[in-house]
C-alpha positions as CSV (number, residue, x, y, z in Angstrom):
1,M,-2.4,1.4,16.2
2,E,-1.9,4.3,13.9
3,Q,-4.8,5.3,11.6
4,C,-4.5,6.7,8.1
5,V,-5.2,10.4,8.6
6,I,-4.7,13.3,6.3
7,G,-4.2,16.7,8.0
8,G,-6.1,15.9,11.2
9,D,-7.0,13.5,13.9
10,L,-10.1,11.8,12.4
11,P,-9.9,9.0,9.9
12,T,-11.4,9.8,6.5
13,K,-13.6,7.7,4.2
14,N,-12.4,9.5,1.1
15,P,-10.6,6.8,-1.0
16,V,-8.4,9.4,-2.7
17,L,-7.1,10.7,0.6
18,N,-6.6,7.2,1.9
19,I,-4.4,6.2,-1.1
20,I,-2.5,9.4,-0.7
21,D,-1.9,8.5,3.0
22,L,-0.7,5.0,1.9
23,V,1.7,6.6,-0.6
24,Q,3.1,8.8,2.1
25,K,3.6,5.9,4.5
26,W,4.8,3.5,1.8
27,P,8.5,3.7,2.6
28,D,7.8,3.1,6.3
29,I,5.6,0.1,5.4
30,V,7.9,-1.6,2.9
31,G,11.3,-0.1,3.5
32,D,13.3,2.3,1.3
33,L,14.6,-0.4,-1.2
34,V,11.2,-1.8,-2.0
35,A,9.7,1.7,-2.1
36,E,12.1,2.5,-4.9
37,K,11.0,-0.6,-6.8
38,A,7.2,-0.7,-6.2
39,F,4.7,2.1,-5.9
40,P,1.0,2.0,-4.8
41,C,-1.2,3.2,-7.7
42,R,-4.7,2.6,-6.6
43,V,-7.1,0.4,-4.6
44,K,-10.0,-1.2,-6.4
45,N,-12.5,-3.6,-4.9
46,G,-10.0,-4.5,-2.1
47,T,-7.1,-5.0,-4.4
48,L,-4.0,-2.8,-4.2
49,I,-2.4,-2.2,-7.5
50,L,1.4,-1.9,-7.3
51,Q,3.5,-0.6,-10.1
52,T,6.9,-2.3,-10.2
53,V,10.0,-1.4,-12.1
54,S,10.2,-4.8,-13.7
55,T,8.5,-8.2,-13.8
56,V,11.5,-9.5,-11.8
57,W,10.6,-7.2,-8.9
58,A,6.9,-8.1,-9.3
59,N,7.8,-11.8,-8.9
60,E,10.1,-11.1,-5.9
61,L,7.5,-9.0,-4.1
62,Q,4.9,-11.7,-4.6
63,L,6.8,-13.5,-1.8
64,L,6.1,-10.6,0.5
65,V,2.4,-10.3,0.0
66,P,1.3,-11.7,3.4
67,R,3.6,-9.3,5.2
68,L,2.6,-6.4,3.1
69,L,-1.1,-7.1,3.6
70,D,-0.5,-7.2,7.4
71,E,1.4,-4.0,7.4
72,I,-1.1,-2.2,5.3
73,E,-4.0,-3.4,7.5
74,E,-2.1,-2.1,10.6
75,Q,-1.2,1.3,9.1
76,C,-4.3,1.9,6.9
77,P,-7.2,-0.3,8.0
78,Q,-9.9,1.7,6.2
79,L,-8.4,0.8,2.8
80,N,-9.7,-2.8,3.3
81,V,-6.9,-4.2,1.1
82,N,-7.1,-8.0,0.9
83,K,-5.2,-8.7,-2.3
84,I,-2.2,-7.2,-4.1
85,R,-1.8,-7.2,-7.9
86,F,1.5,-6.2,-9.5
87,V,2.0,-4.4,-12.9
88,A,5.3,-3.9,-14.5
């Protein structure tokens, strides 16, 4: 399993660096099309805030939440994301 790592081999506990790593991995996690329509903004209290291009995309992506949470947990486990909230 790949860890979120910025510029080295050791995982970091710095939340800013962890979100940067998520942003860098975002297209691999969700695919290019979704990455163009939704962007991770921040993680607060275990909730990932995703900025979407429209409320239509926010509603569409709501269906993908279980898969997104699994992928994020696999790629970036130290983020401890357990919920996703969409803003348009």
